[in-house]
C-alpha angles and dihedrals in degrees: 000000000000123000111280129215124217133186129232112277094012114148113223119225122228089252092055093048091048090050092051092048091047092053092049091060101027114025120207109266125209115191120215125195098183141031111307141195115214119244131198092260089066091075111121094007139102117251107201126193124205111176136132093219132056116275139174134231111208126211119206134182130258097036103089137040130224108284095027116131140185135175124237116197136175123216097162132085093245119087118250117214121200103221128196108230110172091332128076118245121189131182139171091216127032134311090215121094117201122200112309092010123127139179143183121244108210119187119217091181139354089275105033135058141175120223114213105198109205088190093211091174098035093047087077120065118262088207117109108164138050108269096024116141134210116252133175137209108146094331136016111287141176124258103200118227113269130233119280115285094014122125132218109254132187112243121168090199090067119089091236095035093243138083140173114250141164112273117261113263098212115136095006123131104241100180141351130212121189128184131179129198126189099174113126112239126188136183136193093174132091089218114098116246135177117277093205092248111120141136136189130215133180110213115221092217134026089229093060123108126219120222110207120199118186130185113184108196134198096025115177150124135234108194152158088199129082090211098062113125135149125239122195132188140178122228138188103213102312095335118106111230105173139347100220098180133027109161103027115157091012113151104158088236134085096254136115115263127183115186103175118222132012116192140185140181122206132179110212133188105207093171094210144100093211125103108281125196126209122191144161130237132194136204138182106243093199095047087219133084117017135283122199144188131199086025126156134200124234098005099297126143116296115251116240126241117211138204121193125191121196123187108217117200116236 
């Protein structure tokens, strides 16, 4: 029932006392099925909403006095938002009532109120399953557990601003190919020729990079020329990528010279998902005498050159 006014010395009838007692234990309830603006007669009552869609309850000035209260409750599935019209409404919680929530509107003046949200629905956890997380849009909500190996990712297009997604693959090694070659190769020509060391890889994505690591073993010269020197380069198919040696074994004198291993590392962007071959070539810069790789001394086992290809996710 609405707030009643009595005069000094007035004697209350049994009916009036019963009405007051009834309201203490069972406040008058008015049910709303659409957006609503509070009126003075709502003092001391419960204003209940029962709608399937979101609605507002508007609070204006000049209708209530300091100390007046009323309860706003939501029985429907649609959210109810307490909205400041011409009055000021403050809260430490939320002005949105989800289904089965309620709150008390307490006026501190004719133009200002405080909303105490009892959060009857939100007081219980929205979580239902192991691994669920709390989220929030306008009210507390459940973020269901994601699939195995997924990660929680910010996404402003999602209602709760978060979603489960596959982890980014950037910088990860997706596959590795390794090839060794121990065949002795020599050259007396300044024209580049294959060393016999090659490897092929099929990238899983066109955005991937390929890290190429080459170790060319047993590098040397046996020469009657002071100009003899080895040159080495790395190719993708028929495309030169890097010349990683140009004067290896050079001494300026006509003597043998064995220097061991020459290595290089190169990060390539082949931009393809087709099989791609990487290889090395050698040449004799002096075009006289002989340069060699995978060579041994005194009839021992030939050392092995290696090429390693690593696909790196973008």
